[in-house]
C-alpha positions in Angstrom: 13.9 46.7 -31.7 16.6 47.7 -34.2 16.8 51.0 -35.2 18.5 52.7 -38.0 21.6 54.1 -37.4 22.1 58.0 -38.6 25.0 59.9 -39.1 25.4 62.8 -36.8 27.4 65.5 -36.2 30.2 63.5 -34.2 30.9 60.8 -37.1 31.6 63.7 -39.4 33.5 65.9 -37.6 36.8 64.4 -38.5 35.9 63.6 -42.7 38.7 65.9 -43.6 37.7 66.7 -47.4 34.3 65.1 -47.0 32.3 68.0 -46.2 33.4 67.8 -42.6 31.5 70.4 -40.5 34.7 71.2 -38.5 35.8 73.5 -41.5 32.3 75.2 -41.7 32.4 78.7 -40.1 30.7 79.5 -37.1 27.5 79.9 -38.6 27.1 78.3 -41.9 24.6 78.9 -44.3 22.8 75.2 -43.7 22.8 76.0 -39.9 21.2 79.9 -40.7 18.5 78.0 -42.3 17.5 75.6 -39.7 17.7 78.6 -36.8 16.8 81.8 -38.4 13.0 82.1 -38.4 10.8 80.6 -41.1 9.7 82.5 -44.3 7.4 81.9 -47.2 10.4 80.6 -49.5 11.9 78.5 -46.9 8.9 77.1 -45.9 7.6 75.5 -48.9 10.1 75.2 -52.2 8.0 75.1 -55.3 7.5 72.1 -56.9 8.7 73.3 -60.4 11.4 76.2 -60.6 9.7 79.7 -62.1 12.9 80.7 -64.0 13.7 79.7 -67.7 16.9 79.1 -67.0 16.0 76.2 -65.4 14.5 74.6 -68.3 17.1 75.6 -70.7 19.4 73.8 -68.5 17.6 70.5 -68.2 17.5 70.8 -72.3 21.0 71.2 -72.2 21.6 68.2 -69.7 19.5 66.2 -72.1 22.0 67.0 -74.7 24.9 66.1 -72.4 23.6 62.8 -72.0 22.6 62.9 -75.6 26.6 62.9 -76.4 27.9 60.4 -73.6 25.9 57.5 -73.4 23.9 58.0 -76.5 27.1 57.6 -78.7 27.9 54.3 -76.2 24.2 53.1 -76.9 24.4 53.4 -80.6 27.6 52.1 -81.0 26.4 48.6 -82.2 25.6 49.9 -85.4 29.3 51.2 -85.9 30.7 47.9 -84.9 28.1 46.5 -87.5 29.5 48.8 -90.1 33.3 47.6 -89.0 32.6 44.0 -89.1 31.4 44.0 -92.7 34.2 46.4 -93.9 36.8 48.4 -92.4 37.6 45.9 -89.7 36.1 42.6 -91.2 38.1 39.6 -89.6 39.2 41.1 -86.7 38.2 39.4 -83.3 35.1 40.0 -81.9 36.6 41.0 -78.7 38.9 44.0 -80.3 35.3 45.5 -81.9 33.7 45.5 -78.1 36.9 46.9 -77.2 36.0 50.1 -78.6 32.7 50.6 -77.2 33.9 49.8 -73.8 36.8 51.6 -73.8 34.3 54.5 -74.1 31.8 53.1 -71.4 35.6 52.3 -69.1 36.4 56.1 -69.3 33.1 57.7 -68.9 32.7 55.9 -65.5 36.3 55.8 -64.6 36.3 59.7 -64.6 32.6 60.3 -62.6 34.2 60.5 -59.2 36.6 63.3 -60.7 34.1 65.1 -62.7 31.5 64.7 -59.6 34.3 66.0 -57.3 34.8 69.1 -59.1 31.0 69.8 -59.8 30.7 69.9 -56.3 33.3 72.1 -56.1 31.7 74.6 -58.5 34.0 73.8 -61.9 30.9 72.7 -64.2 31.8 75.5 -66.6 35.3 74.0 -67.2 34.5 70.3 -67.0 31.5 70.9 -69.6 34.0 72.8 -71.7 36.4 69.9 -71.9 33.7 67.8 -73.4 32.5 70.3 -75.9 35.7 70.2 -77.4 36.9 66.6 -77.1 33.8 64.9 -78.6 33.2 66.6 -82.0 37.6 67.0 -82.4 37.4 63.2 -81.8 34.2 61.9 -84.5 36.6 64.4 -86.9 39.4 62.8 -86.7 38.0 59.6 -87.0 36.6 60.5 -90.2 40.2 61.5 -91.2 41.7 58.4 -90.4 39.6 55.8 -91.5 40.1 54.3 -94.9 37.9 56.1 -97.7 38.0 53.5 -100.0 35.1 51.1 -99.8 36.9 47.7 -99.3 40.1 48.9 -97.7 40.9 47.7 -94.5 41.7 50.3 -91.5 43.7 50.5 -89.0 42.5 49.3 -85.5 44.7 51.1 -83.5 43.8 54.5 -84.7 40.2 54.0 -84.7 40.3 52.9 -81.4 42.4 56.0 -80.4 39.8 58.2 -82.2 36.6 57.0 -81.3 37.5 55.0 -78.3 40.1 57.3 -76.2 39.6 60.8 -77.4 35.9 60.6 -77.8 35.6 58.6 -74.6 37.5 61.2 -72.7 35.0 64.0 -73.9 32.0 61.8 -72.9 33.4 61.4 -69.5 32.8 65.0 -68.6 29.3 64.7 -69.8 27.8 61.6 -68.0 28.0 62.8 -64.1 27.3 66.3 -65.3 24.2 65.8 -66.9 22.1 64.9 -63.8 23.9 66.7 -61.0 23.6 70.2 -62.8 20.0 69.3 -63.5 19.2 68.4 -59.9 20.3 71.7 -58.8 17.4 73.0 -60.3 14.9 70.5 -59.4 15.2 69.5 -55.6 11.7 68.3 -55.3 11.6 66.6 -58.7 14.8 65.0 -58.6 13.8 61.6 -59.9 11.6 63.4 -62.7 14.5 65.7 -63.7 16.7 62.7 -63.9 14.5 60.4 -65.7 14.2 63.3 -68.4 17.8 63.9 -68.8 18.4 60.3 -68.8 15.9 60.1 -72.4 19.0 61.7 -74.1 20.7 58.5 -74.0 17.6 56.3 -75.7 17.0 59.3 -78.2 20.2 59.4 -79.4 20.7 55.7 -79.4 17.6 56.1 -82.2 18.9 59.1 -84.2 22.4 58.0 -84.5 22.0 54.5 -85.6 19.5 55.7 -88.4 21.5 58.6 -89.6 24.6 56.6 -89.9 22.8 53.5 -91.4 21.4 55.7 -94.2 23.9 58.2 -94.8 26.5 55.2 -95.0 24.4 54.8 -98.3 24.1 58.0 -99.7 27.6 59.9 -98.5 29.7 56.8 -97.4 31.2 56.2 -94.2 33.8 59.1 -93.4 31.1 61.5 -94.8 28.4 60.4 -92.5 30.9 60.6 -89.3 31.3 64.0 -90.4 27.6 65.0 -90.4 27.3 62.8 -86.8 30.1 65.3 -85.5 28.4 68.4 -86.7 25.3 67.6 -85.0 27.2 66.5 -81.9 29.1 69.9 -82.2 25.8 72.1 -82.4 24.4 70.1 -79.3 27.6 70.3 -77.1 27.9 74.1 -78.0 24.2 74.6 -76.4 25.1 72.4 -73.6 28.0 74.7 -72.7 26.2 77.8 -73.0 23.1 76.9 -70.5 24.1 74.0 -68.3 25.0 75.9 -65.3 24.1 74.7 -61.9 21.2 76.8 -60.0 23.0 79.9 -58.6 21.5 78.8 -55.0 23.0 75.8 -54.7 25.8 75.4 -52.1 29.5 74.3 -53.4 32.0 72.6 -51.5 35.5 73.6 -52.0 38.1 71.0 -50.5 41.4 72.5 -48.2 43.6 70.6 -50.6 43.2 68.9 -53.8 45.9 66.7 -53.4 44.6 64.7 -50.3 42.9 61.2 -51.0 40.1 62.0 -49.0 39.0 64.9 -51.2 38.4 62.2 -54.0 36.9 59.3 -51.7 34.5 60.2 -49.3 35.2 57.6 -46.4 31.8 57.9 -44.7 30.2 56.2 -48.0 32.7 53.1 -47.1 30.9 53.1 -43.8 27.2 52.8 -45.4 26.6 49.1 -45.8 23.9 50.4 -48.3 26.0 52.4 -50.6 28.7 49.8 -50.7 26.2 47.1 -51.7 24.4 49.4 -54.4 27.7 49.9 -55.7 28.7 46.2 -56.1 25.3 45.8 -58.0 26.0 48.7 -60.7 29.2 46.9 -60.9 27.3 43.3 -62.0 25.0 45.3 -64.0 27.7 46.8 -66.5 29.4 43.4 -66.4 26.4 42.4 -68.4 24.2 45.5 -69.8 26.5 46.7 -72.7 27.3 43.4 -74.4 23.8 43.5 -75.1 23.8 46.3 -77.1 27.1 46.1 -78.5 26.1 42.4 -80.0 22.4 42.6 -80.4 22.1 43.5 -84.4 24.3 40.1 -85.1 23.3 38.0 -81.8 19.1 37.8 -82.3 18.1 37.3 -85.8 19.3 34.2 -87.5 21.1 35.0 -90.8 24.5 37.1 -89.9 27.3 35.9 -87.4 24.1 34.5 -85.1 24.2 31.2 -82.6 26.2 28.3 -84.3 22.7 26.5 -85.1 22.7 28.5 -88.4 26.3 27.5 -89.4 27.0 30.8 -90.5 30.8 32.2 -89.3 31.2 34.5 -86.5 33.7 36.6 -88.4 33.7 37.8 -92.1 36.2 38.1 -94.5 34.6 39.7 -97.4 33.0 43.1 -97.6 29.2 43.1 -97.1 26.2 45.3 -95.7 24.4 42.1 -94.0 25.4 43.2 -90.5 23.8 46.8 -91.3 20.4 45.4 -92.0 19.6 44.7 -88.5 20.3 48.2 -87.3 16.5 48.8 -86.7 16.7 46.4 -83.9 19.2 48.8 -82.0 16.9 51.7 -82.8 13.7 49.8 -81.7 15.2 48.9 -78.3 16.7 52.3 -77.3 13.1 53.7 -78.9 11.5 51.6 -76.0 13.9 52.6 -73.7 12.9 56.1 -73.8 9.4 54.9 -72.4 11.3 53.3 -69.6 13.4 56.4 -68.9 9.8 58.5 -68.8 8.9 55.7 -66.6 11.2 56.1 -64.0 11.0 59.8 -64.1 7.2 59.7 -62.8 7.3 57.1 -60.7 10.8 56.9 -58.8 9.8 59.9 -56.4 6.6 58.0 -55.6 7.7 54.9 -55.1 11.2 55.1 -54.0 14.2 54.7 -56.5 15.7 51.7 -55.0 12.8 49.8 -54.8 12.0 50.5 -58.6 15.6 49.5 -59.1 15.1 46.5 -58.0 12.0 45.0 -59.8 13.4 46.5 -63.0 16.6 44.7 -62.6 15.2 41.4 -61.8 12.6 41.8 -65.0 15.7 42.8 -67.2 17.6 40.2 -65.8 15.0 37.2 -66.8 14.3 38.7 -70.4 17.9 38.4 -70.9 18.1 34.8 -69.9 15.0 33.6 -71.2 13.3 35.9 -74.2 17.0 36.9 -75.8 18.0 33.3 -75.9 14.8 32.0 -77.3 14.6 34.7 -79.9 15.4 33.4 -83.8 12.9 35.2 -85.7 12.0 38.8 -86.7 8.6 39.2 -84.7 10.1 37.5 -81.2 13.2 40.1 -81.8 11.4 42.5 -81.8 9.4 41.6 -79.0 12.4 41.4 -76.9 14.0 44.6 -78.1 10.6 46.2 -77.5 10.3 44.2 -73.6 13.6 44.6 -72.6 14.2 48.1 -73.6 11.5 49.6 -71.4 13.4 48.2 -68.8 16.8 48.7 -69.6 15.7 52.3 -69.4 14.9 52.2 -66.2 17.7 50.2 -64.9 20.2 52.6 -66.5 19.0 55.4 -65.9 18.1 54.6 -61.8 21.5 55.1 -60.2 21.5 58.6 -59.7 18.1 58.6 -58.2 18.8 55.5 -56.3 22.2 56.9 -54.8 19.9 60.1 -53.6 17.5 57.8 -52.2 20.2 55.7 -49.9 21.8 59.3 -48.8 18.4 60.9 -48.1 17.8 57.6 -45.6 21.6 58.1 -44.3 21.7 61.8 -43.3 18.3 62.0 -41.3 19.8 63.7 -38.0 18.8 67.3 -37.5 21.9 69.3 -38.5 22.8 66.9 -41.3 20.1 66.6 -44.0 21.6 68.8 -46.2 24.7 66.5 -46.7 22.4 64.3 -48.7 22.3 67.1 -51.4 26.2 68.4 -51.3 27.3 64.5 -51.7 25.2 63.5 -54.1 27.8 64.0 -56.5 30.7 62.7 -54.6 28.8 59.4 -54.2 27.8 58.6 -57.3 31.0 59.6 -59.0 32.4 57.1 -56.7 30.0 54.7 -57.8 30.3 55.0 -61.2 34.5 55.0 -60.9 34.3 51.7 -59.1 32.2 50.3 -62.0 34.7 51.1 -64.6 36.7 48.0 -64.8 33.5 45.6 -65.2 32.2 48.4 -68.1 35.5 47.5 -70.0 35.6 43.8 -69.1 32.0 42.8 -69.5 32.1 43.4 -73.2 35.4 42.3 -73.4 34.6 38.7 -71.8 31.6 38.8 -73.8 33.7 39.0 -77.1 36.2 36.4 -76.0 33.1 34.0 -75.2 31.9 34.6 -78.7 34.9 34.0 -80.9 36.0 31.3 -78.4 32.6 28.8 -78.9 31.6 30.2 -82.3 28.1 31.0 -80.8 26.1 33.9 -79.4 24.2 32.2 -76.6 27.6 32.8 -74.4 26.9 36.6 -74.4 23.1 35.8 -74.0 24.0 34.0 -70.7 26.6 35.8 -69.9 24.5 39.0 -69.7 21.5 37.4 -68.4 23.8 35.7 -65.5 25.5 39.0 -64.4 22.4 41.2 -64.6 20.5 38.8 -62.0 23.5 39.0 -59.8 23.4 43.1 -59.8 19.7 42.6 -58.7 20.7 40.3 -55.6 23.1 42.9 -54.4 20.3 45.5 -54.9 17.8 43.4 -52.6 20.8 43.7 -50.1 21.4 47.0 -50.2 17.5 48.1 -49.7 17.8 45.6 -46.5 20.3 48.1 -45.1 17.8 51.3 -45.5 14.8 51.8 -43.3 11.1 51.6 -44.5 8.7 54.3 -45.2 7.9 54.6 -41.3 11.8 55.2 -40.4 12.3 51.7 -39.2 15.0 49.3 -40.4 13.7 46.8 -42.8 15.3 43.8 -40.8 13.4 45.1 -37.8 10.2 45.6 -39.8 10.5 42.0 -41.2 10.8 40.7 -37.3 8.3 42.6 -36.1 5.6 41.7 -38.7 6.8 37.9 -38.3 6.6 38.4 -34.2 3.1 39.9 -34.7 2.0 37.1 -36.9 3.2 34.7 -34.3 1.7 36.8 -31.2 -1.8 37.0 -33.1 -1.6 33.0 -33.6 -0.9 32.8 -29.8 -3.4 35.1 -29.0 -6.2 32.9 -30.5 -5.2 30.0 -28.7 -5.3 31.9 -25.4 -8.6 33.4 -26.1 -10.1 29.8 -26.1 -8.8 29.0 -22.7 -10.9 31.6 -20.8 -14.0 31.3 -22.9 -14.2 27.7 -21.3 -13.5 28.5 -18.2 -16.4 31.0 -18.1 -18.7 28.7 -18.8 -17.6 26.3 -16.0 -20.6 25.5 -13.1 -18.1 26.3 -10.3 -17.3 29.9 -11.5 -18.7 32.5 -8.9 -18.8 36.0 -9.4 -16.2 38.4 -8.3 -15.1 42.0 -8.2 -11.4 40.9 -9.8 -10.1 41.1 -13.3 -11.2 38.5 -15.5 -8.7 36.2 -16.7 -10.2 37.1 -20.0 -9.7 40.5 -19.6 -5.9 40.3 -18.0 -4.7 38.1 -21.4 -6.4 40.7 -23.8 -4.8 43.5 -22.0 -1.4 42.2 -22.0 -1.8 40.9 -26.0 -1.7 44.4 -26.8 1.0 45.9 -28.7 1.6 48.5 -26.0 2.2 45.6 -23.5 4.7 43.5 -26.0 8.6 43.5 -25.8 
């Protein structure tokens, strides 16, 4: 029978820069925990931390996600304003490039940020973002033209909103989930789920603020109000987002070595490799939905070619902003999905939940979004897809934790599942950076090339389905709940079914022989008893 291969000390001893055991002193903290006599504290950790600092940190991590992916989720409303005002007539590819640059930088820096957090530099990392995000937004309000009908410069808008704000957001993303996880070791999925709600809540607040403030005080002042809210929440996060003091950090011997930044053990883990590919395909198609939702869902402005409306706009108009509530509804429904993630991922398995949610999200995009043409249909899509999108985008850190827990199961190596969480999660997101940049840009080019939004709908749905397939393959390389490899479990069940069928056929022959007239009593075991004994699972090979 195939058994699941665990990573033992022999496979880890040469991993320089990857939490190698050879770098540890003779008696490490983790080894001491295994050898010393158990106490009340070591036998049972509380399900919920008793310190107020844990919950203050959880709220701060919520704000970190609020000001990272929350701003990306809200970019659809910014894009709707640009396409009708300061960047009217600009190719949809360029409009999507601003938002995709933000997501690209956030993901690209994930590995670096995760490694710095593992080394204990959370204050410096979060401090950089606390300055850059508000500063980039305030600078956007300066470089953007104040005249209602004036055309803006795409380069300066991209540099402030896409580059500077994106750099600040990149320090927040991995920090939010990793710092919160240190306080909630037994409720990691729940903590990550609550933190992930920050992105969807921001996706409700920021578009609503922009929509109504633009009409009352103008775009530049609206951006300044948004920057003020961002500043307050960032400062709170900087003060309270600190890891649990009991959490162990790993400072590498040399920051200049490649293996300090890339844990080579991850590349030997097939489940991690396939899941990384799944996340890459997910970002190929996920954010084109958010960036183009307001124009591509309801007939009227820039919708599919069946309406005969031009994709680009040459005159000033507020029409694109009239569908901002679609993005608000989707992000609001996403909050429900993230809460479901928080409550059920620890019970049914994060990766199992991820596979099911990804499959449903891809079908909704391929079928429901392409058919949505009326307001009621658009609302239905935004609500249902929003629920599953919240699960899909919030689960990767918990799924990586699931993979780590299944990989490091040998005695003396289980503590690596916690120590390497930030590193493996960061590497996963870094490899998804290029797809996150290219996906919305490709979708924008398809819209411009074919003058129809059906292209972005099919592109997003197809890439999400490919992501689901990669997740299934990743799950195939992990053990089941009983510790047996998924492949071995599948083969065993098939063998058991075949054996039971053969057993039924074999039972008929001894029964018939026992009724023969020439049968005489004997002290030897009967054929029937022998057959039944041989068919028991204990004797099966």
